[in-house]
N, C-alpha and C positions, 0 to 999 in steps of 0.2 A: 682150203677145200672149195671147189667150185659149187656154187648154189645150183640147185636143180630147178629148172623152169618147166612148168606144165602149161600147155596151151589148150584151152577149151574152145570148142566150136561155138560160135555165137550166131544168133539169128535175130533179125529185127522183129520187134513186137510192138503192137499198138495197145498200150495199157487201157485206154478208154474203150476201145473196141472189145477187148477181152472182158472188161467189166460189164459191158452191156450184154454180151453173149452169156456170161455167167448168170446175170440177173434174169434174163429171159428163160434160161434153162431151169433156174430155181422156181420161178413163177409157174412154169408148165408142170414141174414136178409136184409142187404143192397143190395145184389145181387137180391133177390126176389123183393124188392121195385123198383130197377132200371129197372127190366124187366116189371113191371106193369106200372110205371109212366114214364119211360125213362128219358132221359136228358131234362131239361127245356130249353136248349140253341139251337138256330138255328146256323148252320154253318156260318162262315163269308161270306158276299156277295162278289162275285168275278166279275170282269169286264166281263168275258165270260158269266156268269149267267145273268148279266144285258143286254148284247148285244143280247142274244138269247131270253130272255123273253120280252124285251121292245126295239126292234130295232129302232122304231121311236124316243123314248125318248133318246136313245143312240146317234142318229144322231143330235138331237137337242142340247144335251149336248156338242157334238163335235163342232157344229156350234158356240155355245157360246164361246168355247175356241178359235176357229179360228178367230171369229170376235172380240174377247177380250171384250165381253160384259157379259160373264158368271159370276157365283158367285165368283169363285176364281180370275178371271181376274180383277174384280172390287173390290175385297175385301179390298185392301190396305195393310198396314204393317201387318205381316212381309213379305208378298209376292211381293208387288208391290207398286207403288207410288199413289195409289188411296186414296180416303178419308178414314180416320180411322173409323172403325166400333164401337169401344168402346172408347168414350171420353166424359168427363164432364168438359167443360170449359178448363181451363189450365191443367187439369189432363188428360193426354193422353199417357199412357204407351206404346201403340203401336208405336206412333211416336217417343217416346224416344228411343225405341229399334231399330227403323229403319227397313230396309229390311234385316232381319237376314237370310231369305231363299228366295232369289229372284226367282220368277217363271214367265216365259214368256209362257203363255198357248198356243199361236199360234205355237211356235217353239217346246216346250217340250211335248205338249199333242197331236199335230197333225202332224206337218212337220217331226220332227225327228223320231217318231215311223214309219211313212210311208217310210222314207228313209231306214230304217233297213230292209224293206221287198224287197229291190231291187233284191236280189238273187232269190227270188221265183216269183217276179212280176217286171221284168225289165222295163216295160212301165211306172211304177209309177214315175220314175225320170223325164221323159218327161213332165208329168202333173205338177209335183212340179216346174220344171224350168219354164214352161209356166206361172204358177201362180206367181212365184216370180219375173219374168222379166216384168210382166205387171205393169202398174201404180197403185198406191194406190187407185185411184178413180175407176179404172176398177175392182180391187180386191173387193172393197166395193160393187160395183154393183152386181157382181156374188154372193157374200156372202149374200147380202140382198135378191136377187131373190130366191136363194135356201132355205134360212131360211124361207121366206114367203111360198114357195111351200110346205114345210114340214107340214104346217098347213092342207093341203089338201091331204097329202100323204096317200097311202094305203099300207097295208102289204100283200105281195104275196109270199107265200112259205118262209116266214122269211125274205124277202128282202123288203126294202122301195122303193116304186114306186111313183115318183112325176110326176105331169103334165109336159108336154114339156115346155121348157123355156130356156132363155139365162143364163146358169150357168157356162159357160167356163169349166175349169178343176175341179171346186169345187165338182160337183156331183160325178165324178169318184174318187176324193180324199176321200170324205166322205164315199162313198160306200166301198172303199178299207179299210178304217179305221174300218168300221163295220165288214168286213170280218176278219180283224186282231183281233178285239175284240172277235168275236165268236170262233176263233181258240184257244184262251187261252194264246196266246203269247204276247198280248198287255201289260199285267201287267209288264212283264219282260222288254219290250221295254220302258215303262215309267220309270221304275226303273233305266235303264241304263243312263238316263239323269240327275240323281241326283248326285251332287258332292260327291265324296267319294266312290261311287259304281264303280265296274269294271266288266269286262266280266266274272269273275270267282265267286266273292263273292258279295252278296248284303246284306247290313245292314240297309239301309234307304229306307222305303217303302212309302215315302212322296207322290210321284206323283200319284201312283195308288190309294191312299186314297183320294187325292184332286180331282182326276177325278170323283170320285163317289159322291162328295159333291153336295148337291142341290137335284135335282129331284130323283136320285136313292135312296139315303139314306133316304130322307124325305118320299118317298112312302113306303119304307120298314118299317120305324118307325111308320107310320100311320097304316099300315096293322097289325102290332104287338102291337098296342096301347102303343107305347113307346115315344110319343112326350112329350116335356116338359110340355105341357098343360094337358097331361094325366098321370102326375106323373112318366114319363119315367125314370127320374134320379134314383128313388128309387124303381123301379119295374123291376125285372129281367123278361126277356121274358118267359112267361108262368109259372112264379114262383112267389110266394109271401110268405114272404116279401123280400125286397131287402135290401140294406144297410141302415138300419133305421137311422144311424147317419147323413144321408144327408137330413132327413125330413125337418128340419128347413131351410136348404139351398134351397131345391126345392120348399117349400111352398111360398117363397118370389116371385118366378116367376109368381105366380097365381094372385097376387094382385097389384093394382096400387101403386106407379108409375112404378114398375118393369115390369109389364105385357106389357105395351104399349111402353116402352122405347127402342130405338135402342141400347142403351148402357146398356141393362139389365144385362149382365154378369158382367160388371164393378160395377154397382150399388149393385148387390147381393153380389159379393165378398167383396166390401167395407163394406157393412152392417154386414156381417158375421165376417169380420176381426175386426171391431169396437166392435161388441158384445163380442167376446172372449177377446179382449184387455181390455174392461170394467170389465169383470169377473176376469181377472188376476190382475188388479190393484185395484179391489174393496176394499181390506183391507187398501189401502192407500188414498182413496178418502174421504175427510171429509163429514160428514152427511151420505153418503151412507154406510160407514163402521160401522155406528151405527144402521143400520137396524136390526141386530139380537137382539139388546137391546130394540128397539122399538116394534119389533114383535118377542117375545121370543119363536119361534117355537122349539128351541133347548131344552127348558124345557119339552116340550111335548115328544120329542124323547127320552130324557134322564130321564124321570120321575122315572123309577125304580131305577136308580142310585142315584138320589137325595133323594128318599124315604129311601133307605138303609143308606145313609150318615146321614140323620136326626135321624134314629133309633139308630145309633152308638153314636151320640153325647150325 
């Protein structure tokens, strides 16, 4: 039997030229889309932004640090000796690691940054010394009075105005810290207290991030629909989808016992770890490694292969 020959029309082509044209077209297409939809990401929150937009919340955050009752001050390891946040009975990795990065919020988030403003605000040293030379009981009274007064505070021209009361040096210290926050220099002042950083180079931004923990970042996440309960882990800001491979990880947070547990992170991590460990060891686990034979899905997937093999036999 004669073989059938098929002739195709050919045309010369410059592969390099085609590549360049395609690249230019893609770049133009991406540029047009970026102009229409813009970037889906919000710029990182700064301390200055927080201080200007929410001065009252800023001062409440600072008071939590000064009183050492705030979220970071009471977090526990690796920052301080408080109760561990993530523990399940004897499984307590935070305690095992200890205070890897000790943080004294009173000193590092309030006192030390204020001391660094002495050159532009010489009177601040007087108020700091007044505060530090007073008894702990007196300090506690001033702190409590001012913290309670913040509940009734009003915002006037961007400043926090509280009712008259016995606040000692605390009111001046906290209002000065707010001014430092608004200036944009507080982040650098916080970074200067981190071990390893110096006056020239900053590599560790731990303290500026920890200062924003709690109210600031929670409010921002709520506004952008990025809380854990809103699938925030796998949903980029104003963009969909996000990292889909975290779907399983994030779903666990939405259901009991994970949703209501204070050790949710540890529970979720442990569950995901055990799941992948099970998948890795599946070929070696008796009974489970026979599942493909009990449920022969592979035959359905490879049906064409088995059909051809039978026809050859």
